[in-house]
CHARMM internal coordinates of N, CA and C (Angstrom, degrees):
IC EDIT
DIST 1 N 1 CA 1.4472
DIST 1 CA 1 C 1.5333
ANGL 1 N 1 CA 1 C 108.78
DIST 1 C 2 N 1.3147
ANGL 1 CA 1 C 2 N 116.48
DIHE 1 N 1 CA 1 C 2 N 133.24
DIST 2 N 2 CA 1.4572
ANGL 1 C 2 N 2 CA 122.69
DIHE 1 CA 1 C 2 N 2 CA -179.76
DIST 2 CA 2 C 1.5192
ANGL 2 N 2 CA 2 C 110.09
DIHE 1 C 2 N 2 CA 2 C -83.22
DIST 2 C 3 N 1.3289
ANGL 2 CA 2 C 3 N 115.94
DIHE 2 N 2 CA 2 C 3 N 134.22
DIST 3 N 3 CA 1.4552
ANGL 2 C 3 N 3 CA 120.22
DIHE 2 CA 2 C 3 N 3 CA 176.48
DIST 3 CA 3 C 1.5222
ANGL 3 N 3 CA 3 C 109.66
DIHE 2 C 3 N 3 CA 3 C -85.28
DIST 3 C 4 N 1.3147
ANGL 3 CA 3 C 4 N 116.38
DIHE 3 N 3 CA 3 C 4 N 140.28
DIST 4 N 4 CA 1.4592
ANGL 3 C 4 N 4 CA 121.93
DIHE 3 CA 3 C 4 N 4 CA 176.93
DIST 4 CA 4 C 1.5211
ANGL 4 N 4 CA 4 C 108.55
DIHE 3 C 4 N 4 CA 4 C -127.39
DIST 4 C 5 N 1.3201
ANGL 4 CA 4 C 5 N 115.60
DIHE 4 N 4 CA 4 C 5 N 143.96
DIST 5 N 5 CA 1.4486
ANGL 4 C 5 N 5 CA 122.10
DIHE 4 CA 4 C 5 N 5 CA 176.61
DIST 5 CA 5 C 1.5170
ANGL 5 N 5 CA 5 C 108.12
DIHE 4 C 5 N 5 CA 5 C -117.91
DIST 5 C 6 N 1.3225
ANGL 5 CA 5 C 6 N 116.15
DIHE 5 N 5 CA 5 C 6 N 122.05
DIST 6 N 6 CA 1.4607
ANGL 5 C 6 N 6 CA 120.75
DIHE 5 CA 5 C 6 N 6 CA 179.17
DIST 6 CA 6 C 1.5207
ANGL 6 N 6 CA 6 C 108.80
DIHE 5 C 6 N 6 CA 6 C -78.12
DIST 6 C 7 N 1.3178
ANGL 6 CA 6 C 7 N 115.85
DIHE 6 N 6 CA 6 C 7 N 128.67
DIST 7 N 7 CA 1.4665
ANGL 6 C 7 N 7 CA 122.19
DIHE 6 CA 6 C 7 N 7 CA -179.66
DIST 7 CA 7 C 1.5216
ANGL 7 N 7 CA 7 C 111.17
DIHE 6 C 7 N 7 CA 7 C -99.17
DIST 7 C 8 N 1.3428
ANGL 7 CA 7 C 8 N 116.94
DIHE 7 N 7 CA 7 C 8 N -44.35
DIST 8 N 8 CA 1.4548
ANGL 7 C 8 N 8 CA 121.32
DIHE 7 CA 7 C 8 N 8 CA -174.44
DIST 8 CA 8 C 1.5257
ANGL 8 N 8 CA 8 C 110.39
DIHE 7 C 8 N 8 CA 8 C -141.98
DIST 8 C 9 N 1.3270
ANGL 8 CA 8 C 9 N 115.84
DIHE 8 N 8 CA 8 C 9 N 137.45
DIST 9 N 9 CA 1.4578
ANGL 8 C 9 N 9 CA 122.14
DIHE 8 CA 8 C 9 N 9 CA 169.85
DIST 9 CA 9 C 1.5214
ANGL 9 N 9 CA 9 C 106.02
DIHE 8 C 9 N 9 CA 9 C -131.13
DIST 9 C 10 N 1.3295
ANGL 9 CA 9 C 10 N 116.53
DIHE 9 N 9 CA 9 C 10 N 118.89
DIST 10 N 10 CA 1.4609
ANGL 9 C 10 N 10 CA 122.16
DIHE 9 CA 9 C 10 N 10 CA -177.02
DIST 10 CA 10 C 1.5225
ANGL 10 N 10 CA 10 C 108.74
DIHE 9 C 10 N 10 CA 10 C -132.18
DIST 10 C 11 N 1.3046
ANGL 10 CA 10 C 11 N 116.15
DIHE 10 N 10 CA 10 C 11 N 139.21
DIST 11 N 11 CA 1.4563
ANGL 10 C 11 N 11 CA 121.25
DIHE 10 CA 10 C 11 N 11 CA 171.61
DIST 11 CA 11 C 1.5245
ANGL 11 N 11 CA 11 C 107.26
DIHE 10 C 11 N 11 CA 11 C -104.50
DIST 11 C 12 N 1.3187
ANGL 11 CA 11 C 12 N 116.71
DIHE 11 N 11 CA 11 C 12 N 120.52
DIST 12 N 12 CA 1.4516
ANGL 11 C 12 N 12 CA 121.54
DIHE 11 CA 11 C 12 N 12 CA -179.51
DIST 12 CA 12 C 1.5181
ANGL 12 N 12 CA 12 C 109.93
DIHE 11 C 12 N 12 CA 12 C -139.27
DIST 12 C 13 N 1.3101
ANGL 12 CA 12 C 13 N 116.50
DIHE 12 N 12 CA 12 C 13 N 125.98
DIST 13 N 13 CA 1.4622
ANGL 12 C 13 N 13 CA 122.63
DIHE 12 CA 12 C 13 N 13 CA 177.73
DIST 13 CA 13 C 1.5294
ANGL 13 N 13 CA 13 C 112.43
DIHE 12 C 13 N 13 CA 13 C 53.86
DIST 13 C 14 N 1.3312
ANGL 13 CA 13 C 14 N 116.15
DIHE 13 N 13 CA 13 C 14 N 34.04
DIST 14 N 14 CA 1.4531
ANGL 13 C 14 N 14 CA 121.09
DIHE 13 CA 13 C 14 N 14 CA 179.22
DIST 14 CA 14 C 1.5190
ANGL 14 N 14 CA 14 C 115.16
DIHE 13 C 14 N 14 CA 14 C 86.68
DIST 14 C 15 N 1.3163
ANGL 14 CA 14 C 15 N 117.58
DIHE 14 N 14 CA 14 C 15 N -7.13
DIST 15 N 15 CA 1.4619
ANGL 14 C 15 N 15 CA 122.49
DIHE 14 CA 14 C 15 N 15 CA 179.04
DIST 15 CA 15 C 1.5258
ANGL 15 N 15 CA 15 C 109.24
DIHE 14 C 15 N 15 CA 15 C -99.53
DIST 15 C 16 N 1.3210
ANGL 15 CA 15 C 16 N 116.56
DIHE 15 N 15 CA 15 C 16 N 145.97
DIST 16 N 16 CA 1.4592
ANGL 15 C 16 N 16 CA 121.29
DIHE 15 CA 15 C 16 N 16 CA 173.51
DIST 16 CA 16 C 1.5218
ANGL 16 N 16 CA 16 C 106.93
DIHE 15 C 16 N 16 CA 16 C -103.59
DIST 16 C 17 N 1.3120
ANGL 16 CA 16 C 17 N 115.73
DIHE 16 N 16 CA 16 C 17 N 124.61
DIST 17 N 17 CA 1.4604
ANGL 16 C 17 N 17 CA 123.01
DIHE 16 CA 16 C 17 N 17 CA -177.03
DIST 17 CA 17 C 1.5325
ANGL 17 N 17 CA 17 C 107.55
DIHE 16 C 17 N 17 CA 17 C -110.44
DIST 17 C 18 N 1.3231
ANGL 17 CA 17 C 18 N 117.12
DIHE 17 N 17 CA 17 C 18 N 126.64
DIST 18 N 18 CA 1.4580
ANGL 17 C 18 N 18 CA 122.31
DIHE 17 CA 17 C 18 N 18 CA -178.40
DIST 18 CA 18 C 1.5248
ANGL 18 N 18 CA 18 C 108.83
DIHE 17 C 18 N 18 CA 18 C -124.31
DIST 18 C 19 N 1.3241
ANGL 18 CA 18 C 19 N 116.11
DIHE 18 N 18 CA 18 C 19 N 125.23
DIST 19 N 19 CA 1.4664
ANGL 18 C 19 N 19 CA 122.21
DIHE 18 CA 18 C 19 N 19 CA 174.94
DIST 19 CA 19 C 1.5245
ANGL 19 N 19 CA 19 C 106.43
DIHE 18 C 19 N 19 CA 19 C -111.69
DIST 19 C 20 N 1.3330
ANGL 19 CA 19 C 20 N 115.93
DIHE 19 N 19 CA 19 C 20 N 130.79
DIST 20 N 20 CA 1.4568
ANGL 19 C 20 N 20 CA 119.32
DIHE 19 CA 19 C 20 N 20 CA -176.59
DIST 20 CA 20 C 1.5238
ANGL 20 N 20 CA 20 C 111.47
DIHE 19 C 20 N 20 CA 20 C -143.23
DIST 20 C 21 N 1.3337
ANGL 20 CA 20 C 21 N 115.03
DIHE 20 N 20 CA 20 C 21 N 162.89
DIST 21 N 21 CA 1.4609
ANGL 20 C 21 N 21 CA 122.96
DIHE 20 CA 20 C 21 N 21 CA -179.79
DIST 21 CA 21 C 1.5158
ANGL 21 N 21 CA 21 C 108.83
DIHE 20 C 21 N 21 CA 21 C -119.42
DIST 21 C 22 N 1.3354
ANGL 21 CA 21 C 22 N 116.59
DIHE 21 N 21 CA 21 C 22 N 132.23
DIST 22 N 22 CA 1.4611
ANGL 21 C 22 N 22 CA 120.78
DIHE 21 CA 21 C 22 N 22 CA 172.95
DIST 22 CA 22 C 1.5234
ANGL 22 N 22 CA 22 C 108.60
DIHE 21 C 22 N 22 CA 22 C -120.18
DIST 22 C 23 N 1.2910
ANGL 22 CA 22 C 23 N 115.74
DIHE 22 N 22 CA 22 C 23 N 150.91
DIST 23 N 23 CA 1.4667
ANGL 22 C 23 N 23 CA 120.71
DIHE 22 CA 22 C 23 N 23 CA -179.60
DIST 23 CA 23 C 1.5189
ANGL 23 N 23 CA 23 C 112.34
DIHE 22 C 23 N 23 CA 23 C -61.88
DIST 23 C 24 N 1.3183
ANGL 23 CA 23 C 24 N 116.93
DIHE 23 N 23 CA 23 C 24 N -33.72
DIST 24 N 24 CA 1.4623
ANGL 23 C 24 N 24 CA 120.05
DIHE 23 CA 23 C 24 N 24 CA -175.72
DIST 24 CA 24 C 1.5229
ANGL 24 N 24 CA 24 C 114.06
DIHE 23 C 24 N 24 CA 24 C -96.22
DIST 24 C 25 N 1.3288
ANGL 24 CA 24 C 25 N 118.21
DIHE 24 N 24 CA 24 C 25 N -24.81
DIST 25 N 25 CA 1.4594
ANGL 24 C 25 N 25 CA 120.91
DIHE 24 CA 24 C 25 N 25 CA -173.54
DIST 25 CA 25 C 1.5196
ANGL 25 N 25 CA 25 C 114.63
DIHE 24 C 25 N 25 CA 25 C -115.99
DIST 25 C 26 N 1.3224
ANGL 25 CA 25 C 26 N 119.12
DIHE 25 N 25 CA 25 C 26 N 2.56
DIST 26 N 26 CA 1.4648
ANGL 25 C 26 N 26 CA 122.99
DIHE 25 CA 25 C 26 N 26 CA -179.37
DIST 26 CA 26 C 1.5195
ANGL 26 N 26 CA 26 C 110.74
DIHE 25 C 26 N 26 CA 26 C 64.00
DIST 26 C 27 N 1.3269
ANGL 26 CA 26 C 27 N 119.68
DIHE 26 N 26 CA 26 C 27 N -144.16
DIST 27 N 27 CA 1.4607
ANGL 26 C 27 N 27 CA 123.26
DIHE 26 CA 26 C 27 N 27 CA -176.58
DIST 27 CA 27 C 1.5233
ANGL 27 N 27 CA 27 C 111.05
DIHE 26 C 27 N 27 CA 27 C -84.70
DIST 27 C 28 N 1.3276
ANGL 27 CA 27 C 28 N 115.87
DIHE 27 N 27 CA 27 C 28 N 136.60
DIST 28 N 28 CA 1.4538
ANGL 27 C 28 N 28 CA 122.84
DIHE 27 CA 27 C 28 N 28 CA 177.13
DIST 28 CA 28 C 1.5224
ANGL 28 N 28 CA 28 C 108.67
DIHE 27 C 28 N 28 CA 28 C -143.39
DIST 28 C 29 N 1.3317
ANGL 28 CA 28 C 29 N 115.98
DIHE 28 N 28 CA 28 C 29 N 175.67
DIST 29 N 29 CA 1.4562
ANGL 28 C 29 N 29 CA 120.22
DIHE 28 CA 28 C 29 N 29 CA 174.41
DIST 29 CA 29 C 1.5193
ANGL 29 N 29 CA 29 C 109.83
DIHE 28 C 29 N 29 CA 29 C -142.27
DIST 29 C 30 N 1.3192
ANGL 29 CA 29 C 30 N 114.76
DIHE 29 N 29 CA 29 C 30 N 160.99
DIST 30 N 30 CA 1.4578
ANGL 29 C 30 N 30 CA 122.51
DIHE 29 CA 29 C 30 N 30 CA 169.97
DIST 30 CA 30 C 1.5210
ANGL 30 N 30 CA 30 C 106.40
DIHE 29 C 30 N 30 CA 30 C -140.21
DIST 30 C 31 N 1.3214
ANGL 30 CA 30 C 31 N 115.06
DIHE 30 N 30 CA 30 C 31 N 152.39
DIST 31 N 31 CA 1.4584
ANGL 30 C 31 N 31 CA 121.99
DIHE 30 CA 30 C 31 N 31 CA 178.74
DIST 31 CA 31 C 1.5237
ANGL 31 N 31 CA 31 C 107.48
DIHE 30 C 31 N 31 CA 31 C -126.29
DIST 31 C 32 N 1.3264
ANGL 31 CA 31 C 32 N 116.35
DIHE 31 N 31 CA 31 C 32 N 134.27
DIST 32 N 32 CA 1.4579
ANGL 31 C 32 N 32 CA 121.81
DIHE 31 CA 31 C 32 N 32 CA 174.42
DIST 32 CA 32 C 1.5240
ANGL 32 N 32 CA 32 C 106.69
DIHE 31 C 32 N 32 CA 32 C -109.11
DIST 32 C 33 N 1.3265
ANGL 32 CA 32 C 33 N 115.94
DIHE 32 N 32 CA 32 C 33 N 122.56
DIST 33 N 33 CA 1.4637
ANGL 32 C 33 N 33 CA 121.06
DIHE 32 CA 32 C 33 N 33 CA -178.05
DIST 33 CA 33 C 1.5297
ANGL 33 N 33 CA 33 C 110.11
DIHE 32 C 33 N 33 CA 33 C -77.80
DIST 33 C 34 N 1.3298
ANGL 33 CA 33 C 34 N 116.90
DIHE 33 N 33 CA 33 C 34 N 164.96
DIST 34 N 34 CA 1.4667
ANGL 33 C 34 N 34 CA 119.76
DIHE 33 CA 33 C 34 N 34 CA 176.40
DIST 34 CA 34 C 1.5332
ANGL 34 N 34 CA 34 C 113.15
DIHE 33 C 34 N 34 CA 34 C -58.02
DIST 34 C 35 N 1.3154
ANGL 34 CA 34 C 35 N 116.48
DIHE 34 N 34 CA 34 C 35 N -25.82
DIST 35 N 35 CA 1.4696
ANGL 34 C 35 N 35 CA 121.24
DIHE 34 CA 34 C 35 N 35 CA 178.92
DIST 35 CA 35 C 1.5288
ANGL 35 N 35 CA 35 C 112.89
DIHE 34 C 35 N 35 CA 35 C -86.32
DIST 35 C 36 N 1.3320
ANGL 35 CA 35 C 36 N 118.03
DIHE 35 N 35 CA 35 C 36 N -6.75
DIST 36 N 36 CA 1.4577
ANGL 35 C 36 N 36 CA 121.84
DIHE 35 CA 35 C 36 N 36 CA 178.48
DIST 36 CA 36 C 1.5195
ANGL 36 N 36 CA 36 C 114.98
DIHE 35 C 36 N 36 CA 36 C 100.91
DIST 36 C 37 N 1.3327
ANGL 36 CA 36 C 37 N 118.34
DIHE 36 N 36 CA 36 C 37 N 0.99
DIST 37 N 37 CA 1.4610
ANGL 36 C 37 N 37 CA 120.75
DIHE 36 CA 36 C 37 N 37 CA 177.08
DIST 37 CA 37 C 1.5248
ANGL 37 N 37 CA 37 C 110.91
DIHE 36 C 37 N 37 CA 37 C -71.38
DIST 37 C 38 N 1.3075
ANGL 37 CA 37 C 38 N 116.67
DIHE 37 N 37 CA 37 C 38 N 145.76
DIST 38 N 38 CA 1.4696
ANGL 37 C 38 N 38 CA 121.85
DIHE 37 CA 37 C 38 N 38 CA 179.07
DIST 38 CA 38 C 1.5181
ANGL 38 N 38 CA 38 C 108.43
DIHE 37 C 38 N 38 CA 38 C -110.36
DIST 38 C 39 N 1.3318
ANGL 38 CA 38 C 39 N 115.90
DIHE 38 N 38 CA 38 C 39 N 128.54
DIST 39 N 39 CA 1.4592
ANGL 38 C 39 N 39 CA 121.96
DIHE 38 CA 38 C 39 N 39 CA -177.12
DIST 39 CA 39 C 1.5199
ANGL 39 N 39 CA 39 C 110.43
DIHE 38 C 39 N 39 CA 39 C -126.57
DIST 39 C 40 N 1.3035
ANGL 39 CA 39 C 40 N 115.71
DIHE 39 N 39 CA 39 C 40 N 152.43
DIST 40 N 40 CA 1.4570
ANGL 39 C 40 N 40 CA 122.85
DIHE 39 CA 39 C 40 N 40 CA 178.29
DIST 40 CA 40 C 1.5126
ANGL 40 N 40 CA 40 C 108.73
DIHE 39 C 40 N 40 CA 40 C 152.96
DIST 40 C 41 N 1.2870
ANGL 40 CA 40 C 41 N 115.25
DIHE 40 N 40 CA 40 C 41 N -179.31
DIST 41 N 41 CA 1.4557
ANGL 40 C 41 N 41 CA 120.45
DIHE 40 CA 40 C 41 N 41 CA 177.69
DIST 41 CA 41 C 1.5154
ANGL 41 N 41 CA 41 C 108.42
DIHE 40 C 41 N 41 CA 41 C -145.19
DIST 41 C 42 N 1.2834
ANGL 41 CA 41 C 42 N 117.57
DIHE 41 N 41 CA 41 C 42 N 170.38
DIST 42 N 42 CA 1.4616
ANGL 41 C 42 N 42 CA 121.13
DIHE 41 CA 41 C 42 N 42 CA -178.36
DIST 42 CA 42 C 1.5239
ANGL 42 N 42 CA 42 C 112.02
DIHE 41 C 42 N 42 CA 42 C -89.20
DIST 42 C 43 N 1.3084
ANGL 42 CA 42 C 43 N 117.09
DIHE 42 N 42 CA 42 C 43 N 26.58
DIST 43 N 43 CA 1.4539
ANGL 42 C 43 N 43 CA 121.26
DIHE 42 CA 42 C 43 N 43 CA 177.45
DIST 43 CA 43 C 1.5271
ANGL 43 N 43 CA 43 C 109.19
DIHE 42 C 43 N 43 CA 43 C -70.40
DIST 43 C 44 N 1.3153
ANGL 43 CA 43 C 44 N 115.95
DIHE 43 N 43 CA 43 C 44 N 142.05
DIST 44 N 44 CA 1.4650
ANGL 43 C 44 N 44 CA 122.14
DIHE 43 CA 43 C 44 N 44 CA -178.09
DIST 44 CA 44 C 1.5237
ANGL 44 N 44 CA 44 C 109.50
DIHE 43 C 44 N 44 CA 44 C -98.65
DIST 44 C 45 N 1.3370
ANGL 44 CA 44 C 45 N 115.50
DIHE 44 N 44 CA 44 C 45 N 134.44
DIST 45 N 45 CA 1.4651
ANGL 44 C 45 N 45 CA 122.01
DIHE 44 CA 44 C 45 N 45 CA 176.18
DIST 45 CA 45 C 1.5213
ANGL 45 N 45 CA 45 C 108.70
DIHE 44 C 45 N 45 CA 45 C -115.65
DIST 45 C 46 N 1.3065
ANGL 45 CA 45 C 46 N 116.58
DIHE 45 N 45 CA 45 C 46 N 146.31
DIST 46 N 46 CA 1.4603
ANGL 45 C 46 N 46 CA 121.23
DIHE 45 CA 45 C 46 N 46 CA -176.15
DIST 46 CA 46 C 1.5269
ANGL 46 N 46 CA 46 C 113.20
DIHE 45 C 46 N 46 CA 46 C -77.86
DIST 46 C 47 N 1.3400
ANGL 46 CA 46 C 47 N 116.83
DIHE 46 N 46 CA 46 C 47 N -24.59
DIST 47 N 47 CA 1.4658
ANGL 46 C 47 N 47 CA 120.68
DIHE 46 CA 46 C 47 N 47 CA -179.46
DIST 47 CA 47 C 1.5280
ANGL 47 N 47 CA 47 C 109.94
DIHE 46 C 47 N 47 CA 47 C -136.28
DIST 47 C 48 N 1.3217
ANGL 47 CA 47 C 48 N 114.91
DIHE 47 N 47 CA 47 C 48 N 161.64
DIST 48 N 48 CA 1.4626
ANGL 47 C 48 N 48 CA 120.00
DIHE 47 CA 47 C 48 N 48 CA 175.59
DIST 48 CA 48 C 1.5240
ANGL 48 N 48 CA 48 C 110.03
DIHE 47 C 48 N 48 CA 48 C -64.66
DIST 48 C 49 N 1.3188
ANGL 48 CA 48 C 49 N 117.59
DIHE 48 N 48 CA 48 C 49 N -37.67
DIST 49 N 49 CA 1.4611
ANGL 48 C 49 N 49 CA 121.74
DIHE 48 CA 48 C 49 N 49 CA 179.78
DIST 49 CA 49 C 1.5318
ANGL 49 N 49 CA 49 C 111.16
DIHE 48 C 49 N 49 CA 49 C -62.49
DIST 49 C 50 N 1.3162
ANGL 49 CA 49 C 50 N 117.51
DIHE 49 N 49 CA 49 C 50 N -41.48
DIST 50 N 50 CA 1.4658
ANGL 49 C 50 N 50 CA 120.97
DIHE 49 CA 49 C 50 N 50 CA 178.54
DIST 50 CA 50 C 1.5285
ANGL 50 N 50 CA 50 C 110.67
DIHE 49 C 50 N 50 CA 50 C -63.53
DIST 50 C 51 N 1.3248
ANGL 50 CA 50 C 51 N 117.56
DIHE 50 N 50 CA 50 C 51 N -41.63
DIST 51 N 51 CA 1.4608
ANGL 50 C 51 N 51 CA 121.09
DIHE 50 CA 50 C 51 N 51 CA 178.20
DIST 51 CA 51 C 1.5277
ANGL 51 N 51 CA 51 C 110.04
DIHE 50 C 51 N 51 CA 51 C -66.03
DIST 51 C 52 N 1.3188
ANGL 51 CA 51 C 52 N 116.57
DIHE 51 N 51 CA 51 C 52 N -39.93
DIST 52 N 52 CA 1.4703
ANGL 51 C 52 N 52 CA 121.40
DIHE 51 CA 51 C 52 N 52 CA 179.01
DIST 52 CA 52 C 1.5326
ANGL 52 N 52 CA 52 C 110.95
DIHE 51 C 52 N 52 CA 52 C -62.76
DIST 52 C 53 N 1.3133
ANGL 52 CA 52 C 53 N 117.46
DIHE 52 N 52 CA 52 C 53 N -45.01
DIST 53 N 53 CA 1.4743
ANGL 52 C 53 N 53 CA 121.40
DIHE 52 CA 52 C 53 N 53 CA 178.87
DIST 53 CA 53 C 1.5265
ANGL 53 N 53 CA 53 C 111.04
DIHE 52 C 53 N 53 CA 53 C -62.02
DIST 53 C 54 N 1.3251
ANGL 53 CA 53 C 54 N 117.11
DIHE 53 N 53 CA 53 C 54 N -42.42
DIST 54 N 54 CA 1.4626
ANGL 53 C 54 N 54 CA 121.00
DIHE 53 CA 53 C 54 N 54 CA 178.67
DIST 54 CA 54 C 1.5280
ANGL 54 N 54 CA 54 C 110.47
DIHE 53 C 54 N 54 CA 54 C -63.60
DIST 54 C 55 N 1.3165
ANGL 54 CA 54 C 55 N 117.09
DIHE 54 N 54 CA 54 C 55 N -41.00
DIST 55 N 55 CA 1.4619
ANGL 54 C 55 N 55 CA 120.75
DIHE 54 CA 54 C 55 N 55 CA 178.93
DIST 55 CA 55 C 1.5240
ANGL 55 N 55 CA 55 C 110.92
DIHE 54 C 55 N 55 CA 55 C -63.23
DIST 55 C 56 N 1.3315
ANGL 55 CA 55 C 56 N 117.32
DIHE 55 N 55 CA 55 C 56 N -40.82
DIST 56 N 56 CA 1.4697
ANGL 55 C 56 N 56 CA 120.83
DIHE 55 CA 55 C 56 N 56 CA 177.70
DIST 56 CA 56 C 1.5328
ANGL 56 N 56 CA 56 C 110.85
DIHE 55 C 56 N 56 CA 56 C -61.66
DIST 56 C 57 N 1.3236
ANGL 56 CA 56 C 57 N 116.66
DIHE 56 N 56 CA 56 C 57 N -37.48
DIST 57 N 57 CA 1.4614
ANGL 56 C 57 N 57 CA 120.38
DIHE 56 CA 56 C 57 N 57 CA 177.82
DIST 57 CA 57 C 1.5322
ANGL 57 N 57 CA 57 C 110.33
DIHE 56 C 57 N 57 CA 57 C -65.31
DIST 57 C 58 N 1.3347
ANGL 57 CA 57 C 58 N 117.52
DIHE 57 N 57 CA 57 C 58 N -39.95
DIST 58 N 58 CA 1.4546
ANGL 57 C 58 N 58 CA 120.85
DIHE 57 CA 57 C 58 N 58 CA 177.05
DIST 58 CA 58 C 1.5260
ANGL 58 N 58 CA 58 C 110.81
DIHE 57 C 58 N 58 CA 58 C -62.76
DIST 58 C 59 N 1.3267
ANGL 58 CA 58 C 59 N 117.55
DIHE 58 N 58 CA 58 C 59 N -42.94
DIST 59 N 59 CA 1.4680
ANGL 58 C 59 N 59 CA 120.71
DIHE 58 CA 58 C 59 N 59 CA 179.31
DIST 59 CA 59 C 1.5319
ANGL 59 N 59 CA 59 C 109.58
DIHE 58 C 59 N 59 CA 59 C -59.01
DIST 59 C 60 N 1.3251
ANGL 59 CA 59 C 60 N 117.37
DIHE 59 N 59 CA 59 C 60 N -42.11
DIST 60 N 60 CA 1.4636
ANGL 59 C 60 N 60 CA 121.23
DIHE 59 CA 59 C 60 N 60 CA 179.65
DIST 60 CA 60 C 1.5259
ANGL 60 N 60 CA 60 C 111.00
DIHE 59 C 60 N 60 CA 60 C -59.99
DIST 60 C 61 N 1.3160
ANGL 60 CA 60 C 61 N 117.51
DIHE 60 N 60 CA 60 C 61 N -36.51
DIST 61 N 61 CA 1.4695
ANGL 60 C 61 N 61 CA 121.95
DIHE 60 CA 60 C 61 N 61 CA 179.59
DIST 61 CA 61 C 1.5386
ANGL 61 N 61 CA 61 C 111.33
DIHE 60 C 61 N 61 CA 61 C -77.10
DIST 61 C 62 N 1.3290
ANGL 61 CA 61 C 62 N 117.01
DIHE 61 N 61 CA 61 C 62 N -37.94
DIST 62 N 62 CA 1.4593
ANGL 61 C 62 N 62 CA 121.30
DIHE 61 CA 61 C 62 N 62 CA -175.36
DIST 62 CA 62 C 1.5244
ANGL 62 N 62 CA 62 C 114.12
DIHE 61 C 62 N 62 CA 62 C -74.03
DIST 62 C 63 N 1.3253
ANGL 62 CA 62 C 63 N 117.40
DIHE 62 N 62 CA 62 C 63 N -27.47
DIST 63 N 63 CA 1.4792
ANGL 62 C 63 N 63 CA 118.64
DIHE 62 CA 62 C 63 N 63 CA -174.77
DIST 63 CA 63 C 1.4815
ANGL 63 N 63 CA 63 C 114.90
DIHE 62 C 63 N 63 CA 63 C -75.90
END
COOR INIT
IC SEED 1 N 1 CA 1 C
IC BUILD
């Protein structure tokens, strides 16, 4: 089982944005919609800030 460390949890415009770090996949994000859908991809980001910016872009598209 891969360990993950949550870096950021933010609620914005009804969406929950989570940025996390895994030992094998580096920085990633997931978004939970107001309806409960989970969005994201297995793309790797070099920093938490880069993952956070990408997640904000997804929220802009999803809303």
